[in-house]
BASE-628332 format. One record per residue (C-alpha): y, z, x. Coordinates in Angstrom, 1 decimal. Each point is the difference from the previous one (the first is absolute). Example, Ala and Ser with C-alpha at 12.3 -4.5 7.8 and 13.67 -1.06 7.14 Angstrom:
<nodes>
c2,c3,c1
-4.5,7.8,12.3
3.4,-0.7,1.4
</nodes>
This chain:
<nodes>
c2,c3,c1
-39.2,61.0,-4.4
-0.2,-0.4,-3.7
2.2,-2.6,-2.3
1.9,3.4,-0.4
0.4,1.3,2.8
0.9,-3.4,1.5
3.1,0.1,-2.7
1.1,4.2,1.5
-0.3,-1.4,3.5
2.2,-3.0,-0.3
2.5,2.0,-2.2
0.3,2.4,2.7
0.5,-2.9,2.2
2.9,-1.6,-1.9
1.5,3.7,-0.3
-0.3,0.6,3.8
1.9,-3.6,0.6
2.8,0.8,-2.8
3.1,1.6,1.1
2.1,-0.6,-3.2
2.9,-2.5,1.6
-0.7,-2.9,-2.7
-2.1,0.1,-3.5
-3.0,0.6,-0.1
-1.6,-2.8,-2.0
1.5,-2.5,2.9
-2.1,2.0,2.9
-3.3,0.1,-2.2
0.3,-3.6,-0.5
0.1,-0.7,3.4
-2.2,2.2,1.2
-2.8,-1.3,-2.6
1.4,-4.0,1.4
-2.2,1.7,2.8
-3.1,0.9,-1.6
-1.6,-3.1,-2.2
-3.3,2.2,-0.2
1.6,1.8,-3.0
0.3,-1.6,-3.2
2.7,0.6,-2.9
-1.7,3.0,-1.4
-0.6,1.2,3.5
3.6,-0.6,0.5
1.1,2.0,-3.8
-2.2,3.0,1.3
1.2,0.8,3.6
3.5,-0.2,-1.1
-0.1,1.8,-3.3
-1.3,2.7,2.4
2.9,-0.5,2.2
2.6,0.2,-3.0
-1.7,3.4,-1.5
0.4,1.0,3.5
3.5,-0.2,0.3
0.4,1.3,-3.7
-0.8,3.8,1.2
3.1,-0.3,2.1
0.6,2.9,2.1
-2.6,1.9,-1.3
-3.6,0.8,2.1
0.9,-1.3,2.9
-2.2,2.1,1.8
-2.9,-1.7,-0.9
-2.0,-2.8,1.7
0.9,-3.3,-1.3
-3.2,-0.7,-1.8
-0.3,3.1,-1.7
3.4,-0.1,-0.9
-0.1,-3.5,-1.4
-3.3,0.7,-2.4
2.0,2.9,-1.0
3.3,-2.1,-1.1
-2.7,-2.3,-1.7
-1.1,2.5,-2.1
3.5,1.0,-0.9
1.2,-3.0,-0.8
-3.0,-1.3,-2.1
-0.4,0.4,-3.6
-3.5,-1.5,-0.4
-3.0,-0.1,1.8
0.4,-2.3,3.4
-2.9,-1.0,2.2
1.4,1.1,3.4
-0.2,3.2,-0.8
-3.2,-0.2,-2.1
-1.4,-1.2,2.8
1.4,2.4,2.5
1.0,3.2,-1.7
-1.9,-0.2,-3.7
0.7,3.5,-0.8
4.0,-0.6,0.3
-0.5,-3.8,-2.4
-1.2,2.6,-2.7
3.5,1.5,0.3
1.8,-3.3,-0.5
0.9,0.0,-3.6
1.2,3.5,-0.3
3.4,1.3,0.1
1.7,-0.2,3.6
0.6,4.2,-0.5
-3.6,0.5,-0.3
-1.2,-2.7,2.7
2.8,2.6,2.0
-1.9,3.0,-1.4
-3.6,-1.1,1.2
1.2,-0.8,3.5
-0.6,1.9,3.1
3.3,-0.8,1.2
2.8,2.0,-0.3
2.6,-2.5,-1.0
2.9,-0.4,-2.5
1.5,-3.7,-1.5
3.3,1.9,1.4
-1.8,-0.8,3.0
0.5,-4.0,-0.3
3.9,-0.1,-0.3
1.0,3.5,2.3
4.1,-0.8,-0.6
-0.3,1.7,-3.8
3.0,2.0,0.8
1.6,-3.3,0.6
-0.3,-1.6,-3.3
2.5,-1.1,-2.4
1.1,2.0,-3.2
-2.6,-0.4,-3.3
-3.0,-1.1,2.5
-3.2,2.1,-0.8
-1.2,0.4,3.5
-3.8,0.2,-0.8
-0.4,-3.0,-2.2
2.3,-1.6,2.5
-2.5,0.6,2.7
-3.2,-0.5,-2.1
1.3,-3.5,-0.9
-0.4,-1.2,3.8
-3.9,0.2,-0.8
0.0,-3.0,-2.3
1.2,-3.5,0.0
2.8,-0.9,-1.8
0.0,-2.6,-2.8
1.3,-3.4,0.1
3.1,-0.2,-2.5
1.6,-3.0,-1.4
3.5,-0.6,-1.5
0.2,-2.4,-2.9
3.2,-1.9,0.3
2.1,-1.2,-3.5
-1.8,-2.0,-2.3
-3.2,-0.2,1.7
-1.6,2.7,-1.3
-2.1,-1.6,-2.7
-1.4,-2.5,2.6
-0.7,2.4,3.0
-2.0,2.2,-2.3
-1.8,-3.2,-1.3
-0.4,-1.3,3.4
-1.9,3.5,1.0
-1.9,0.5,-2.9
-1.4,-3.7,0.6
-1.1,0.4,3.8
-1.3,3.3,-1.0
1.9,2.3,1.9
0.6,3.6,-1.6
3.4,1.9,0.1
1.8,2.3,-1.6
3.1,-0.5,-2.0
3.0,3.0,0.7
2.8,-0.6,-1.6
1.6,-3.6,-0.5
-0.1,-1.8,2.9
-2.7,1.7,2.6
-3.4,0.0,0.2
-2.7,1.8,2.2
-2.9,-1.9,1.4
-2.4,1.0,2.5
0.7,-0.5,3.2
-2.3,-2.8,0.9
1.3,-2.1,-2.6
0.0,-3.8,1.4
3.4,-1.8,-2.0
1.1,-3.0,2.0
-1.9,-2.1,-1.9
0.5,1.9,-3.6
3.5,0.0,0.0
3.5,-1.6,1.3
0.8,2.9,2.0
4.1,1.1,0.4
0.2,-2.8,-3.2
-2.3,2.0,-2.7
-0.3,3.0,1.8
0.5,1.8,3.4
-2.2,2.7,1.4
2.2,2.6,0.5
-0.6,3.9,-0.1
0.5,2.2,-2.8
2.7,2.0,1.3
1.8,-2.8,1.6
-0.2,-1.3,-3.3
1.6,3.3,-1.8
3.1,-0.3,2.5
1.5,-2.5,-2.8
0.5,3.7,-1.7
2.8,0.2,2.5
1.6,-3.2,0.0
3.4,0.5,-1.9
1.7,-1.8,-3.5
1.6,-2.7,1.9
1.7,-3.4,-1.4
-0.7,-3.4,0.3
1.1,-1.2,3.3
0.1,3.5,2.1
-0.4,-0.8,3.3
-2.9,2.0,1.5
-1.4,0.2,3.6
-3.6,1.0,0.4
0.7,0.7,3.8
-4.0,1.2,1.7
-1.6,-3.1,-2.5
-3.3,0.0,1.7
-1.9,-2.8,-1.8
2.5,0.5,-3.1
-2.2,1.8,-2.7
2.6,1.8,-0.6
2.1,-2.4,0.2
-1.7,-1.9,-3.0
0.0,3.3,-1.8
3.7,-0.4,0.1
0.3,-3.5,-1.5
-2.4,0.9,-2.5
1.6,3.7,-0.7
3.4,-1.4,0.4
0.7,-3.4,-1.8
3.0,-1.8,1.5
0.8,1.8,3.3
0.9,-2.1,3.4
-2.5,1.4,2.2
-0.1,0.4,3.7
-3.0,0.9,2.0
-0.6,0.6,3.7
-2.4,1.7,2.1
-0.2,0.0,4.3
-3.2,-2.1,0.2
0.7,-4.2,-0.2
-3.7,-0.5,-1.1
0.3,2.4,-3.0
2.9,-1.8,-1.3
-1.8,-2.6,0.2
-2.4,1.1,-1.9
2.1,1.4,-2.6
1.6,-3.5,-0.5
-3.4,-1.0,-0.7
-0.4,2.5,-2.6
3.1,-0.4,-1.7
-0.9,-4.0,-0.1
-3.1,0.8,-1.5
2.0,2.8,-2.4
2.2,-2.4,-1.7
3.1,1.6,2.3
1.9,-2.5,1.3
3.7,1.2,0.1
0.3,2.7,2.9
1.0,0.3,3.3
-2.5,1.7,2.6
0.7,0.5,3.6
-1.5,1.8,3.0
2.0,3.0,0.8
-0.9,3.4,2.2
2.2,2.9,-1.5
-1.1,1.9,3.2
2.4,-2.2,1.9
1.8,-2.5,-1.9
2.2,0.5,-3.5
-0.1,-2.8,-2.5
2.3,-2.8,0.6
3.5,-1.0,-2.3
1.6,2.6,-2.4
-2.0,0.0,-2.7
-0.1,3.0,-2.4
-2.8,0.9,-2.1
-0.7,1.4,-3.5
-3.9,1.2,1.2
-1.4,0.9,3.4
-3.7,-0.2,0.3
-1.1,2.0,3.2
-3.7,0.4,0.3
0.2,1.4,3.2
-2.6,-0.5,2.8
-2.3,3.7,-0.1
-3.3,1.8,1.3
-1.2,-1.6,-3.4
-1.7,2.9,-0.4
-0.3,-0.4,-3.8
-2.0,-3.3,0.6
-2.6,1.5,2.4
-2.8,0.1,-2.2
0.2,-3.4,0.2
0.3,-0.3,3.8
-1.7,3.5,0.8
-0.4,-0.8,3.9
3.9,0.5,-0.2
-0.2,3.6,-1.7
-3.0,0.9,3.0
2.4,-1.2,3.0
3.3,1.5,-1.8
1.9,1.8,2.6
2.5,2.5,-1.4
3.0,-1.5,2.4
0.0,-3.3,-1.8
1.9,1.9,-3.1
3.2,0.4,2.0
-0.2,-3.2,1.1
0.1,-1.5,-3.5
2.4,2.3,-0.9
2.3,-1.5,2.3
-0.8,-2.9,-0.2
1.1,0.1,-3.8
3.0,1.4,0.6
0.9,-3.0,2.0
-0.6,-2.2,-2.8
1.6,1.9,-2.9
3.2,0.6,2.8
-0.1,-4.0,0.5
0.2,-0.9,-3.5
2.2,2.4,-2.2
2.9,-2.0,1.3
-1.2,-2.8,-2.2
-0.4,2.2,-3.0
2.7,-0.3,-3.1
1.5,3.3,-0.4
-1.1,1.3,-3.2
-3.3,-1.9,0.7
-3.9,0.5,0.6
-2.1,0.4,3.3
-4.2,0.9,-1.4
-1.3,1.5,3.4
-3.8,-0.4,0.0
-3.2,1.1,2.2
-3.5,-0.2,-0.2
0.1,3.4,2.0
-1.2,3.4,-1.3
2.3,2.0,2.3
2.6,1.6,-0.8
2.3,-0.9,3.0
-0.3,-3.8,-0.9
0.8,0.9,-3.3
2.0,3.0,-1.1
1.6,1.1,3.2
1.1,-4.3,0.3
2.2,0.6,-3.3
1.4,3.1,0.2
0.8,-1.4,3.6
1.4,-3.0,-1.8
2.1,2.3,-2.5
1.8,1.7,2.2
0.6,-2.7,2.6
1.3,-3.0,-2.6
0.6,2.1,-3.2
-2.4,-1.9,-1.7
-1.1,2.2,-3.5
-3.7,0.0,-1.2
-0.4,-1.6,-3.2
-4.3,0.3,0.1
-2.3,1.4,2.6
-3.9,0.0,-0.7
-2.9,-0.1,1.9
-2.4,-2.5,-1.3
-3.3,0.9,-0.2
-2.8,-2.0,0.1
-2.7,2.1,2.0
-2.4,0.9,-3.6
0.7,-3.8,-1.0
-1.7,-1.7,2.9
3.5,-0.9,1.3
2.7,0.5,2.3
2.2,2.6,0.5
3.5,-0.9,0.0
3.7,1.9,-0.2
3.3,-1.4,-1.3
4.0,1.0,-0.7
2.2,-1.7,-1.4
4.1,0.9,1.1
3.0,-1.6,-0.7
3.1,0.0,2.7
</nodes>
């Protein structure tokens, strides 16, 4: 067995053992911990093969694993590849041609829409073909520059020799492999934050200093810091059901220089916010399928079951029901998902309008699939 055949063998073995129940990066790290014979290059190539395999989603599932691995490697490659060069040189010669031309030269009945066979369930405004094709490429790494830190961040990146593209006033796009921990003071000078997540700020209403805001599904606080930077003088509360995530949020807030806030552990599927406080704005970045981010975690695309959509829709509605009593009459709810499914997006907005008398002020899909970014949905509603 040649070295390149060994790569295919071990990639196939990993794929046979992995069932999608937890992140693939953790699984593959554990696998290699018991395979000391592989160097860093070997691990990188095998892992890349597996991710390419997942990027084909539901397409060509009838192929043998090793054939599908090589085909996925071709479709995901934009330059010559040593594995293809060794095992399928005629395919390696196609790596630099456009995707449509690659597909036309293959002896397979294949369309990019086969990757994501639920295009009839997409939210409004999404170009199905472009969205499906985006799964074949690794998304970019995006930075959001903190106000007043723009020039020092650009200078540090230039000195470190890290390439970047400036997008607007505060966003930078970098290669996905960029290492920043030793270059920047992350959270203080800049945040690693997807471009579409940054663009959620366009949905923030104008607010007076002292306005009371609740980020009710905060995660580790990226959008909370975006709120803080975009709406100076707000009084911020952040909550999440995971204690470890709130610990992380507090660390990030400290690094970001945010001192005045309240953070608490709260499971909105089962609990309501204690006390009688009423908010001027509630931001609900609700749990979802994450389908707009699957190009970053393509194993989730590969293992997705449509039944999950209804499960998340029910959870999202429970959360909205829990938080509406904490919203001041005449003020705003900002509903956000990183899903592309209409059931989690427009259908939930229509439900909220009918159930609570909310009025939608702004609603849109934030399309990142042509930019190497995530795709999200946001709607600003008034009670």
